[in-house]
C-alpha positions as CSV (number, residue, x, y, z in Angstrom):
1,M,109.2,112.2,45.1
2,A,109.5,109.5,47.6
3,T,112.9,109.7,50.6
4,W,113.8,107.2,52.6
5,W,110.8,108.9,55.3
6,N,108.7,108.5,52.7
7,N,109.0,104.8,53.7
8,I,107.4,105.5,57.5
9,M,105.3,108.6,56.6
10,L,102.7,108.8,53.8
11,L,104.1,110.4,50.7
12,D,102.8,114.3,50.3
13,P,99.3,115.3,48.7
14,M,99.0,116.6,46.2
15,S,95.8,116.9,44.6
16,P,92.2,116.9,47.0
17,P,91.4,112.9,46.2
18,S,94.4,112.3,48.0
19,K,94.9,115.2,50.9
20,N,91.2,113.2,51.6
21,L,93.0,110.2,51.6
22,T,95.4,111.3,54.1
23,L,93.1,112.5,56.5
24,F,91.0,110.0,56.3
25,H,94.1,107.5,57.7
26,D,94.5,110.1,60.3
27,Y,91.0,109.9,61.3
28,L,91.4,105.8,61.3
29,L,94.0,105.3,63.1
30,M,92.7,107.6,65.7
31,Y,89.6,105.2,66.1
32,L,92.2,102.1,66.4
33,I,95.0,103.8,68.9
34,L,91.4,104.5,71.2
35,I,90.6,100.4,70.6
36,T,93.9,99.5,71.3
37,L,94.3,101.9,74.5
38,M,90.5,101.1,76.1
39,I,90.9,96.8,75.5
40,S,94.3,96.6,76.3
41,Y,93.4,98.8,80.0
42,M,90.3,96.1,80.9
43,M,92.6,93.1,79.3
44,I,95.0,94.7,82.1
45,I,92.1,95.3,85.1
46,F,91.5,91.4,84.4
47,M,94.7,89.8,84.2
48,T,95.4,91.7,87.4
49,N,92.4,91.3,89.3
50,S,91.9,88.2,91.4
51,I,89.2,88.3,92.3
52,P,86.2,88.5,89.7
53,S,83.6,91.1,90.3
54,M,79.8,90.1,89.7
55,K,79.6,93.8,88.6
56,F,81.3,92.6,85.4
57,I,78.8,89.2,85.2
58,H,75.4,88.7,83.6
59,N,75.6,92.6,83.3
60,H,72.7,93.2,80.6
61,M,73.3,97.0,80.7
62,L,77.4,96.3,80.1
63,E,76.8,93.5,77.6
64,T,74.3,96.3,75.1
65,I,76.8,98.5,75.9
66,W,79.3,97.4,74.1
67,T,77.3,95.6,71.6
68,I,75.9,99.3,70.7
69,L,79.0,100.8,70.8
70,P,81.4,98.4,67.9
71,M,77.9,99.9,65.7
72,M,78.9,103.3,66.3
73,I,82.2,103.5,65.6
74,L,81.6,101.3,62.7
75,I,79.4,103.9,61.5
76,F,81.4,106.8,62.1
77,I,84.4,105.0,60.0
78,A,81.7,104.1,57.0
79,L,80.3,107.8,56.3
80,P,83.6,109.8,56.0
81,S,85.3,106.1,53.8
82,L,81.8,106.9,51.7
83,Q,82.2,110.2,50.9
84,T,86.0,110.1,49.9
85,L,85.1,106.9,48.1
86,Y,82.2,108.4,45.6
87,L,84.2,111.6,45.5
88,L,87.3,110.1,43.9
89,D,84.4,108.8,41.3
90,E,82.6,112.4,40.6
91,I,83.9,113.9,37.1
92,N,82.5,116.9,36.5
93,T,82.6,119.2,33.6
94,P,86.7,118.5,33.2
95,S,88.7,121.2,31.2
96,M,90.8,118.5,29.0
97,T,90.9,115.0,28.7
98,I,93.5,112.5,28.7
99,K,94.0,109.0,27.1
100,A,96.6,106.7,28.5
101,I,97.0,103.1,27.0
102,G,99.3,100.6,28.2
103,H,101.5,98.4,25.5
104,Q,104.3,95.9,26.5
105,W,106.7,97.3,28.0
106,Y,105.6,101.7,27.6
107,W,103.0,104.1,27.9
108,S,101.1,105.9,25.0
109,Y,99.3,109.5,25.9
110,E,97.0,110.9,23.4
111,Y,95.5,114.4,23.7
112,P,91.5,114.0,22.5
113,E,91.2,118.0,21.8
114,L,94.5,118.3,19.8
115,T,95.2,115.1,18.0
116,N,98.5,114.6,19.8
117,L,99.9,110.6,20.3
118,F,103.0,109.8,21.2
119,D,105.6,107.5,23.2
120,S,106.9,107.6,26.3
121,T,109.3,104.6,27.5
122,M,112.0,104.7,30.1
123,I,115.2,106.3,30.2
124,N,118.5,103.6,30.8
125,Y,120.9,105.9,32.7
126,S,119.2,108.8,34.1
127,L,119.2,110.5,38.0
128,F,116.3,108.5,39.0
129,R,116.3,105.2,37.8
130,C,113.5,103.8,36.5
131,L,111.9,106.4,36.9
132,E,112.0,109.0,34.6
133,C,110.8,108.6,30.9
134,T,112.0,110.6,27.7
135,N,108.5,112.0,26.7
136,N,106.8,113.0,29.8
137,M,102.9,113.2,30.2
138,I,102.5,117.1,30.4
139,I,99.5,118.7,31.9
140,P,98.2,122.4,33.4
141,Y,98.1,123.3,37.4
142,L,94.8,123.6,38.9
143,M,92.6,123.1,35.8
144,K,90.2,119.8,36.4
145,I,91.7,116.6,34.0
146,R,89.7,113.4,32.9
147,M,92.0,110.6,33.2
148,L,91.4,107.8,31.0
149,T,93.4,104.1,30.6
150,T,93.1,101.3,28.3
151,S,95.8,98.9,27.5
152,E,96.3,97.2,24.2
153,D,98.3,93.8,24.9
154,V,97.0,93.2,28.9
155,I,96.7,94.3,31.5
156,H,98.2,97.1,33.6
157,S,97.8,100.3,36.1
158,W,98.6,104.0,35.6
159,T,99.8,104.5,39.4
160,I,100.5,107.8,40.9
161,P,101.3,107.4,44.8
162,N,101.1,111.8,45.5
163,L,97.8,111.7,43.2
164,S,96.4,108.5,45.0
165,I,95.4,107.4,41.3
166,K,96.0,103.7,40.7
167,M,94.0,102.8,37.3
168,D,93.7,99.8,35.8
169,A,94.7,100.0,31.7
170,I,91.7,96.8,30.7
171,P,92.1,95.8,26.5
172,G,89.1,96.6,25.2
173,R,88.0,98.6,28.0
174,L,88.0,102.5,29.5
175,N,88.3,103.3,32.9
176,Q,88.5,106.9,34.2
177,T,88.1,109.1,37.1
178,E,88.9,113.3,37.4
179,M,92.3,114.9,38.8
180,I,93.4,118.1,40.1
181,I,97.3,118.6,40.4
182,K,97.4,121.6,42.7
183,Y,101.4,121.9,42.8
184,P,103.3,122.3,39.6
185,G,106.2,120.0,39.6
186,L,107.5,116.4,38.5
187,Y,105.4,112.9,39.2
188,F,107.0,110.0,39.4
189,G,104.9,106.7,39.3
190,Q,105.2,102.8,37.9
191,C,102.9,100.7,36.4
192,S,101.3,98.6,39.6
193,E,99.9,95.5,37.9
194,I,102.7,92.3,37.1
195,C,102.4,92.3,32.7
196,G,105.0,90.9,32.0
197,S,109.7,90.1,32.3
198,N,109.5,94.4,31.7
199,H,106.6,95.3,34.2
200,S,109.6,97.3,36.4
201,F,109.9,99.3,33.3
202,M,107.5,101.0,31.9
203,P,107.2,104.2,34.3
204,I,105.6,107.5,34.1
205,T,106.5,110.7,34.5
206,L,104.2,113.2,34.5
207,E,105.0,117.3,34.7
208,S,102.2,119.3,35.5
209,I,103.3,123.2,34.4
210,K,101.8,127.1,34.5
211,I,99.7,127.8,31.9
């Protein structure tokens, strides 16, 4: 659940993909800070030195270094990024499948193994305003879940920030991802695609339980 502190910091990761994304964010931020400090230091040196040094003019070795160094930094950034990207798309032997269907303006959930379909609409008066639903999507934690999304009318987006999941629900198309929740509890989300006048009133409430 997002609080005022989460407006500054990232949400607590509650799944392996969200944890990897948080680690990659910190890893990338480390590079950005180092690059910013190095460039700031060089700018201060050049601005405070009134006499230009001949060592920096037409220095082929220096030009080679600052051409190769950015290439190496980009490689070190790209490799973890690609690893995280492929991890998000990897689906191996899921334990169960759940299908979320977007409507204007509510969600329906279908459990194909249980042949169960139910609607989930917003509760008008609740403790967490515009976030609680009449019927929660219930899944077991520490279990591989294949999540499918589609829509019956316009494009929606099934999003839960704590799990780092944002899946477009497109009419006539099925999108899928793998989901593993590490802890039991309630996880809130909302439609993240502007889908009409009541776009702000189709929340998502996921309940992770132990079975």
